[in-house]
Phi, psi and omega in degrees: 000137178284141165269169188297322180296317182291328176297311181297323179295320181291322177296315179300319179298317180296317177299320180296317178299318180296317180297336179262010182059032178257071191290325180297319180289324176297319180296321179295319178299319179292319179300321177297318180294321187286355177290338182212104183259005182292140173067015174289147176276160183302317182293334177287320173300319179300312182296318180293322177298317179300319180294316179299323178299312180297328180280358180083013179266074191290322181293318177296319178300316179303314181297323180285325175296328175298315178296329179275356182057040179256095185293321178297321177296320177298313181297317180297317178298319179296321177298316179294334176274004180068022177262069189294316182296319177297321179298318180297322179295322177292320184295334178302324183258008182274129177300149180300135178192162175304322180296320178297314183296324177296316179296322178297320176298312180298320181298322176287316183299316188278354173267353178055037177284141180274072182227164174282119184265151169273106183284157183291165179278171176307312185286327176296319176298316181300321186275330193240342187294310183301314180299316182298312180297318180300315181292325176293323176295318180297325181270005178057039182266075185295323179302318179291321178298318180300323180292324176293314180298320179300327182261011185297323180298321177293319178296324178295331176294334181267319183217113183295349178272001187302316180290322177299314181296322176295319177298320177299320180299315177297321180297311181293333176286337180103007177270086189289327183292312178294323177298316181298317180298313181295318183287326175295320175298317184294322182291337175290332179281328182217091183283002181249014181270099182296331181298320180295317179300321180297313180294321176297324176299314178297321181297312180296325176297317178296329177279355181082018181255079188295323182291321175295320178299318181300317180298317180295318183288329174296319176295318180300320181296328179297321184262345178231064187297336182253013183275106186301317179300325177295314179300315181297314181291326178296315179295320179295321180295318178298322179295322178298316181294317180296325180289000000 
């Protein structure tokens, strides 16, 4: 049986693996935890559910959100499972929050109803769009992705970062071509966004285009002069070119 300290350590380890794109190891850490759920605290169920969500284990995430009494998390998991009506039933009893409003938007969007929708706020887009697109990509849910892309212009009217955030989701998923298209469009809207140049630098390096990466990272350094990851990646790119 895990004690509370060892549970938190295992959760931290799983989050660390996810941040390093070591998903198999994160999954193994979670499997070890799920062997014994007795005496877990609510926040630990919440953290494990968040990890399961990122790993694409939506049904397991839903069950853990139930244990954590997180109604918005339950609704979001149900939406990802394409159980829209069940999600709506949960949302009726969900306290107001940005997560609830985002789920209500998704529930309307993914039913393709010909109605006037209440679109999400600037901050709801900022907090939830990238994660949502990434999880839909992981679950190969192209119809839902298409609906988000179809409404991207409306989202851009609310938050100019909407296309950038969608591009980031494609990048982290590993779809470099779609990410490149979205991020190139986004940089035309805001040529002073150093973060986009930085991500484009990483993207071009993954594509094996070191000179293109160098150009992007030089731009990133202009707008993010104190950003340590940009400096580090810029030096690494120069070393690749010199070699």
